[in-house]
N, C-alpha and C positions, 0 to 999 in steps of 0.2 A: 406326582408323588410328594408327600409332605416332607419338609426338611427334617433332618435328624435332630431330635431334641436332646440327644445325649451330649452335644457339644456345649461346653460351659461358656457363658457369655464373657468371662474375663479373658479368654484366649483370643477373642476377635480383634481387639485393638492392637496387640502386638503383631498379629498376622497382617492387618491392614497397614500398619506402619512399615513392616518389612517389605510389603508389596510396593508401597510408595517410595521407599528408599531404593529398592532395586530399579524401579522405573526411573527415578531421578538420576541414578548412577549411569544407566544406559543412555539417557538423554544427555547427560554431561559428557559422556564419551563421544556421542554424535556431534555435540556442539563444537568440538575442537575443529572439525573440518569446515564448519559453516561460519562460525562467529569469530574465531580467534586467529584466522590466517593473516589478516592485516595487522592486528595488534602485535602478534608474535614476531613479525618480520621487521618491526621498527628498529631493532638494534643494528640493522644493516647500515643505517644512515644517520642516526641521531648524533653521535659524537662528531663525525666529520662535518655535519651541517651546523653544529653548535659553534665550532671554532673555524669560521671562514674569514677571509680577508685579512685584516691586520691583527685579528685575534690569534691567528696561527703563531705569531711571534711572541705571544705572551703566555704560552702554555708552560706551566710548571706543576709541581706536585700539589701545591696549595690550590691552584686554579682547578686542576682535575678533580681533587677531592670536593671542592665546592660545586662543580658541575654535577658530579654524581649525587651529591646531597639534594640538589634541586630536582634532579630526575626522580630520586627516591620519593621525595615528598609530593611531587606532582602526581606520580603514579598512585600514591596513597590517598591523596585528597580527591582527585577527580574520578578515576575509574573505580577505586575501592569504596571510598566514603560516599561520594555523590551517586554513582550509578548502581553499584552492587547493593548498598544498604538503603538508598532512598528512592531513586528513580525507578528501579525495577518493581517497586511496590505500586506504582501508578499505572498498572496495566489496564487495558480496556477489554475485559473478558478474556484475558490471556494474550491480547495483542499489544505490541509496543510500537514506538516511533512517534514522529512529529504529528502525523494525522490521527494517531490514537489519542494523544493528549487533546487535540483540537476537537475530536468527536465527543470526548468526555465533557469538555467545556460547553459544547453546543447542546448537549442533553441537559446539563444542570443549569444552564443559563441560555436565554434566547439570543445566541450570538450568531446563528447562521443567517446569511443574507438571502437565501432562497426561501420564499414563503410557502413551501410545499409540504410542510410538516403538519400532521394531523394528531388529534388526541389519541386515536387508536395506535399510533406509533409508540406512544408512551407505555402501552400495555404489553409491548414485546418483552419476552422473558429476559433478553439481553440488554434491555434499555437502562434499567436502574442498576447502580453500582454504589456500594457503600451506604452510609447513613442518609436518611431522607429529611432529617430535621435541619433547619437553617438557623444559624445564629442571626441576631439582629444586625450585627456589623456586616457580615457577609451579604445579607439580604439587601441592605442599603447600597453596598458597593455593586452588587449584581444589578440592581435596578438602574444605577447610574450608567453602567456599561450598556445595558439593554436600551436605554433611552437615547443614547447618542450613536447615531448610525456611523459617524466618522470614526469612532473608536472601534466599532465592529469591523469596518473596512480596514483600519490599521492593523487589527489583530490578524485578519486574513492575509494581509500583505506580509506580516512577519512570518506566518506559517508557510506561505509560498516561498519566501526568501530562504527559510530553513530547508524546504524540500528542494529548492534549486541548488543549494549548496551540497545536498546529498547527491544530486545528479552530477555536480561538479566533482565530487569524490569518485564517482563511477568512471570519470575520465582520467583523473590524476593518479588514483591508486594503481591501476595497471602500469601506467607509465613509469612511476618512481620505483615501484616494487620490482618489476622485471628488469629495468635498467640498472638498479642498484645491485641486484643479484648477479646479473651477467657481467657487470664491471669487475667482478672478482677474477675474470679470465686475464685481465691485464696484470694482475699480481703474479699469476703463474706463468704467463707467456708475455714477456716484455716486448716481443716483436709485434703484438697486436696493436693496431691503431684504434683511435676513437671511432673512426668511421666503420670499421669492422664490427666493433661492439654494438654500435647503433643499429647496423643491419641485422645482426643476430637478434637484438631485442625486438626489432620491428617484425621479424619473421615469427617470433614467439607470440607477439601480440596479435598478429593476423590469424595465426592458428587458434589462439584463445577465443577470439570473437567468432571465428568461423565455426567453432564447435558448440556455440551457445544453443543452436537449435536442437541439439541432442538432449539438452536438459541436464541439470545438475545431478539428478538421481542416477544417471548412468555411470557416473564416475564417483558418486558420493562414498562408495565403499572404500575408495582409496584415500579420500580426503582426510578423515580423522587419523589414520595411522601416519600419514605424511606429517601432519602438524605435531602429533605426539612425538614422533622421532626427532623432529626439528626442535621441539621444546627440550627434550632430553639432551640433545646435542649442545644447545646453547647453555643449558644448565651445567653440563659437565665441563665445557670449555671455560665457562665463567668461574667455576669452582677451582679448576686447575690453575687458571691465571691468577686468581686471588691468592692461592697458597704458594704458587711458584714465584710470583713477582713482588707482591706487596700485601701481606696479610693485614697491615694496619689500615687498609682501605675501609674496614668495617667501622672504624671510628667516624667515617664521613656520614654515617646515618644521622649523627647529631646535627640539628639545624644551625649550630654555631658555625659550621663550615660555609653555610650560605652567606652569613654576614662577612666572613673572610673573603668569599668570592667577590662580593660587591666592593669591598675595600681594595682588593687587589686590582680589579679591572675598572672600577668606577662606572661612569655613565655608559661605557661600551658594553656593559652587561646586558643592556636591552637588546643588543644585536644577537647575543647568544640565546636569548629567550626564543627567537624564531626557530632555532634548532631543537631546543629542549622540549618545546611543546609537541614535537613530533613523536615523543614517546607515548603520547595518548592517542595517536591515530588509530582508528578502528574501534575506539571505545564506544562510539554511538551504535555500532553494530550489535553490542550486547543487548541494547534496548530495542533496536529496530527489528532484530530477528527473534524477538521474544515469542512470537506466535508459533514458531516451529518447535519450541522447547517449553520449559517451565522456569520460573524465576529461581526456584531452588536448584535446578540442574546447572543454570548459568553461574549461580553463586558458588556452587561446589567446584565447578571447573576453574573459575577464576581464582577463588580464594586459596585452593589447595594445590593447584598446578601452575596456572599461567602466571599469577603474581609472583610466587617464589622463583620461578624460572627466569622471568624477566629481571627481577632484582639481582639475582646472582650473575646473570649475563652482563648487565651494566656495571656491576661491581667488579667483575673480572676484567672487562675492557678498561675501566678506570685504573685498576691495579697495573695492567700492562702499560697503559699510556703514562702513568706516573714515572715509569722507568725508561720508557721509549717515546718521548713526546714528538719525535720526528715522524712517527707513523700515524699522526692524527688524521691525515687525508684519506686513509683506508684502514681505519683502526680495527674493524671487525675481521677482515681477511688477514691482516697482519698479525692479529693475536691468535690465529688458529695454528696449532702445532703442525709442522710439515707432514707428519705421518698421517693425519686425518683431513688434510686440506681438500682433496678431491671429493671424498664422500660428503663432506659438509657443503662444498660448493653445489653438488648435485641436489642435495636435500634442500638447500636454501633456494635454489631456482624453482624446485617443485613447490615449496612453501609459498613463494612469491606468486606463483600461478594460482594456488589455492586461495590466497588472500584476495587476489584480483577477481577470481570467480565469485567469491562471496559478495563483494561490493557491487559487482555487475548485476547479480541476481537481486540484491537489495534495491538497486536502481530501477529494475523492472517492476518490483513490487510497489515502489513509491509512485511511479507513473500510473500504474493500475489504480492505486488509491486515489490519486489526483483525478483520474478520469471518472471514477465512480462518484466523486463529490463535485462533478461538473467544473473541474479546474484544469482540464487538459483535453485537447481535441481527441476525437474518437480514433483509436489506433487498433490494430489487430493484436489481440492478446491470446497467446497459445499456452495452454496448461500442459506442461511437459511431464507431469508425473501423476499417475492415478493413486499413488499412495501418500505422497507429501502434498497436502492441499494447497499450499501457498506458492509453489514453484511455477513461475510463469516465464514466458519468453515473448518479447515484443520485437519483431524483425526490424521495423523502422528505427526504433530507438537503438537497437544493437549496432546497425551500420553507421548511424550518426555518431555514436560513442566511439566506434573504431576509427572513423575518419579524424575526429578531433584528437583522440589519443595518439595516433600516428603523427598528426601535425605537431602536437606538443613535443613528442619525443624527437622528431627530426628538427624542429625549430630550436628547442632549448639545448639538446644534446648533453646537458649536465644535470646531475641529480640535485645540485645546489639550487638552481633556478626553479626546477620543478618542485623541490621541497618548500621553497618560499610560497608558491601557490597552494601547495597541498596543506601546509600548516594553517593558512588563512581560512581555507574551506572547512577544515575539521573544527577549528576553534569557533567559527561562526555558527556552525550547527549546534555545538555545545552551549553557546551563549543563548541561542533561541530556546533550546530545551530547558535551560534554567529559568527563563522567563515564563514559559508555559507551565513549568512545574510549580512555580510560585502561585499561579492562578488555580491550579489543581488543588494545592494545599488549602486555598480559601474556599473554593466552590464545591469541590468533590469531597475532600477529607473533612471539611467543616472545622478547620483550625482557625486560630486567630490571625488577623492581618499582620500583627506584630511578628509572629513566628514566620510567616511567609516572607516578610521584609528582611528578617535576619538571614533566612536561607538565601534570598536573592542577593543581598549585599555581600555575604561571605564568599559565595562562589563567583559572583560577578567581579569581585575584587581580584581574585586569582585569575579567572579567565580573561578579565579585562586587561590585565597586565600582559598576558600572552597575546591577546588580540591586538593590542597596541603595538607590540613588537612585530607582529605579522604585517600590520599596516605600514610600518616603517619600510618594509621590503616590497611594497607595491611596485615601485619602478623596476626591481630586480625579479620580475616574474609573478609577484603577488597580484598583479592586475588580471591575470587569467581567470581565477574563479569569480572575480567581480564581474567581468564581462560575460562569462558563461551564465552566472546566476541572473544577471540583468536580462539577458536574452530569454532564458527559460521562464523567468518570472513575468516578463512582458507577455510571452505566449500564454501562460497560464491565466494571468489576470485578464487579458483581452478576451480569452475564451469564456471565462467566468462572467465577465461584465456583459458580453453579448448574450450569453445564455440567460442571465438574469433579466436583461431588458426584454428579451423575447418572451420570457415567462410572464413578466408583468403586463406586456401587451395582451397576451392571451387572457390574463386574469381580469383585466379591465374591459375587455371586449367580448365577454362571454355571451352566448346566445341566451336570450330571455326565455325562461320556462313558460311565461305567460304566452309568448309567441308560439312556442311548440304546442302548448295545450290548445291554443286557438286553432291550430291546423288540424287537430283531431288525430285519432290513431293512425290514419293513413298518411299523415304529414303532408297532405295535399298532392301526393304523387302516388304512383303505382308501387306497391310493396311486392317485390318478386321473391321467390323461394331462395333460401340460403341465409348465411350468417355473415354480417359485415363487421369486421374488427377495426374500429377507428382508433388509431394510435394518436395519443396526445400527451403532452407533458403536464397537463392540468390534472390535479388530484381532485378538484371539485368543479362542478359546473360543466356546461357544454362548450367546447372550443368554437371560436369564430369560424374556423374552416368548415364546420358542419353546415353553416348557412349557405356556403357555396354549393354544397351537394344538393340541398333541398331546392335552391332557386335555379340551378343550372342543369340538373339531371332529371330526366323524365321518370326514373324509377329508382327504387332503393331496396335493400334487403329487408326481408320480413323480420329478422331478428338483428338488432344492433347492439354492439357491445363497445363502450368507450374504454379502451385499455390504456392505462398509465403505468409505465415501467419506471420506477424511481428508486433512488438509493436513500437509505436512512442512516443516521449517524451511529451505527453499531457495526462491529466487524462481520457478524454473520446473522442471518435470519433463518430460523429453522423452517423446514418445509411445511410444518403444521401451521405456521403463522404467515406464510408468504402471500396468500391470496386474500384480498379484502374485496368483498362483493356487495353491491348495492343496486338499487333500482333508480333510474333517472326520471321516468314518468310513470303514470298509473299502469296497471297490468295490461290493458289492451294494447298499449304502445309497443310492448315487447322490446323495451330499451333498458339496458343494464350498464353498470359500471364495474370494471375490474381493475383494482390497483395491485400490481405485482411488486413486492418489496424485496430489495436485495441489500445486503450489507456491503460496506466498502471493500471487503476482502472476499466476498462471495464469488463462486464460480458459476457463471450462467451457462448451465449445461445445454449443449445442442443435442438433446436426446429425441427431438421430434415429437414429444408427447404433450406439448403445451396446449394444443387444441383440445385434446381429450380431458386434460386436467381442468381446463377452463369450463368445458361443458358440464363436467361432474360438479364443479364448484357452484355454478349457476343453478343446477338442479337441486343441490343441497340447500342453497339459499331460498329457492322458491318454496320448497316443502317446509323449511324451518320458519319461513316468514308466515306461513299459514297458521302456525301454532306459536305465535310470538311470545306469549307468557312463558312457555316452557323453554323457548329459544333463548330468551333473555337470561334465564337461570342456568343455561348449559355450562358445564364445566369446560368444554372444549371450544367455546366460542365467546366472543365479546362483541358488544354492539357499540357503534359510534354513529348515532343518529340512525340513518337507514342503511348503514354499512355494517357488515359482519365479517369476522375472520372465519374463513372456511378451511378446514384441514384437507390437504390433498394426499395425505398418507393413510387414509382410512383402510382398515383391514377389509379385503374383498369379501370376507365371510360375514362382515357386520351388516346391519340393516342400512342399506343405502337407497337413495332415490332412484338410481338407475342401475341396471345390471349390464355388465360388459361382456360381450361375446366376441372373441377374437375373430377377425376376418383374415385367415391365414393366406389364402390364395387371392391376391388382388385381382387377378384376371377373371375369376369366376364372378358372375353377376350375383349381386346380393338379392335376398328375398324382398328387401325394401326397395322400391323403385326410386331412382334418382331422376330429378328433372334436368340434369345436365345433359347437353347434347353429346352425341357420340364423338363429334369432333373434339370437344373440350375434354372428354374423358380420355381420348387417345393422346392429346397433348400432355395431360397429367401423367399418363403412363410413360411417355417418352421422357418427360422431365425426371421422373423417378429413376428410370434406367440410366440416364446420363449423370445423375447426381445422387449416387447411393448414400453419400454422407449426409444428405438432407432428406432422406427418405422418411416420411412420416409413418407413425405407427397407426395402421388402419384397424379401427375397431367398430363394432356395431353396438349401439345402445338399445336397451329394451326396458320397458317399465315392469317392475316386479308386481306380482299379483297382490293387490291391496284393495279389497272391496270398500274399506272405510275411507279411501282418499277423497278429498273434496273434488267435485267435478271440475271446478275452475282450475285447480292445481293440476289435475290430470290433463286437461286440455292444453295448459301452458307447457307442461312437460312434453306432451306429444308434439306440439309445435316446435319445441327446441330440438327434439330428436330428428324430426323431418328436416328441419333447417340444416342440421349438421350433415345429414345424408345428401342434401342438395348441394353442399359445398361451402367452403369458407373463403372469404375474400379479405385480404389485408389492405387497409386504406391508410396511407401515410401522406402527410403533407410535405410537399417539396417547397420549402419556404425560402424566401429571399429577404434578408434583413437589411434595411437601409435606415440611415439617420434622417430625421425630419429636416426640412429646409431651414427651419429656425434654429437648428442645433448649432453649437459652437464648432469652431474649426477642429478642435481637439477631438470632440465626440465624433464628428464626421470622419476624421482620419482613422480613429479606432474602429468604428463600425463599418464604414464603407470600404476601407482598405484592409485593416488588420483582421477583423473578424470575418469579413468576406473571403479573404485569402485562406484563412484557416479552414473555413467550411468547405471551400472548393477542393482543398488538398487533403482532407481527412476522409475517413470512411463514412459512407452515407448511413442514415438511420436504418434503412431496410437491411443493409449488410450487418450492422452492429446488432440488430435485433434478430438476425438469422431468419428473415422472412423469405420464403421461396418466391422467386421472380414470376413463376407461372401464375401465382395467386395475388400478385401485387398490383395495387392501383395507387398511383401518385397524383396528387392534385397540387398545382402551384398556387402560391399565395405570397403577397408582398407584405412584410411587416415594416411599418414606419414607426421607429422607436425614438 
């Protein structure tokens, strides 16, 4: 039906803007429960941790006013000015976080250390972002970075350090948030000892981590209302305290009181900075969780709700403390009117749990991104929601986080010591983000280096002061995030280093095509019916492991496909662009290459349909190759040498190379005879019955009636169909990586001990690729790197 032409065009823009506004308002509502749980609970511990030790004896009205002024301007410059107005604009196709900035930089400058990128990757729809013109200054700076490998390694180390600090946040946030909220019980029940409070906090933490496998989506409905009620509560209490105790606190917004603060306290002001910086904890979540929402929705939520509520709460606490300085050690709970103490205590505990849940989920996302970019060992990633794309659960990381969190809670037993560690972790992540953001301003936004330097110096001056104050407290707990980040960074860099060395070995020891062509189409061995999928990390060429098959096995499959599953520096790859198909040798060899591309946030679905999509893609390539002039000009495909992007989401009714006929009853024999023995068929049947979650979708392919088809093309397609019916075997290399004898002691230690330990204790390639064991062939090979 044709659209109604009676609708006047001028009405469309207002309708669209209203739709966008309502969508952003809905997302802003949802963001309260995911993004702001951590940031909104910071009033529980900021003032007590600002005045610790000998500073407790110097609390007076002038000092309290100065501390509030510092908190106000810190909230204004870092969360509001830096993140809301600047950093949120540096999204990677809607995704945020440390690795989003790094992936942007790797696309606009050749900064990646893994040489598996291809020209076809740059044609992905999600690859280019922003302007494409380069200024002469940024181009020379870019060439300088690309030329020096040590600078690229240093950049990767900085990114891994930031990611490690985020993981450290995942340990420290639950500890300090839950312990700070539960400590309110001591204000109501004086008989409670510290030991009882610690036990209660540990029980809550164990329950929190034990429920992670359920997924955030199952309790997400409760998250946003909890945080909103919490924000309304702290806003109301802050406003009440301001009016009741000291309305003159509003004057402390003036930066003049910061100068008075330094004059009053002197050099000891640096000690207080370690507590004041905690008012920004959770700020990085606004950028890291950008993929679940939009920049506009996060700006609306923070600018109109979160920021005013926090300012009034800190203002109210300061007003109360200006008249009651003795209550500094538990300022938040002391400032609550007795009438509403218990409701506020309950909602504060729930808000602390929500804030902890958000950072734990963010930690899982960071680990998944690290794994996708070859910076973390293979671990099990479970997608907990069918509706929210990025919510994942990683069992191994969850239990490691729980053990470390409980150890910190039981070991430190005080929020002040945990706060020292927490502040250092949060500020270090912001420091790294500022540095990466300066590079994005130069390379991605194409602005002048001078502007990037001004941005860098302004925010590094502020964050550097807080970071220095946090480092001063390293002996009092600040060493924890440094040790944690060092351990995680060593794990990540060791894995990346070993993976890179293994890839370079494959790259420099590829099988010569002249040698393959000299063997002839039979490869000098018997070609048996079936398809052999040879998995390799190489995106070009034939891996060295293939020569082991040809020289040691008496027979090989009639159709061979070299499969490379790789990640590209974009968050998502659309299904239409996922498969890159090419031919390895001339047509009689029946050897193909398939590169399967995923983004660093893509969900590798275990739908059991990979084989069928692969066969369809190869069939499309065979037919399109025969009409190459039309193929080159196709709107849905692009060519990279002899490789082509083949869409796997073609409409079934469209003109396709193969027709799919569903084989509903697996037990009924097909009209196409299979060369597999009855024993092998029965083994496959038993495997399918025992593993229903890995059950493959059984289909039968047929050639459509096309009298004009080239006979050679028809013959190749028939061979492909028959090979599929005869069975598919997955061939994976079981590699052992060792350092050369001439290598340095450090390299031998990293490769032979560190990398070898990680490979033995992580998931195997066949498990990570969801390959059925009944069809798996593993071949051992030693890599001397």
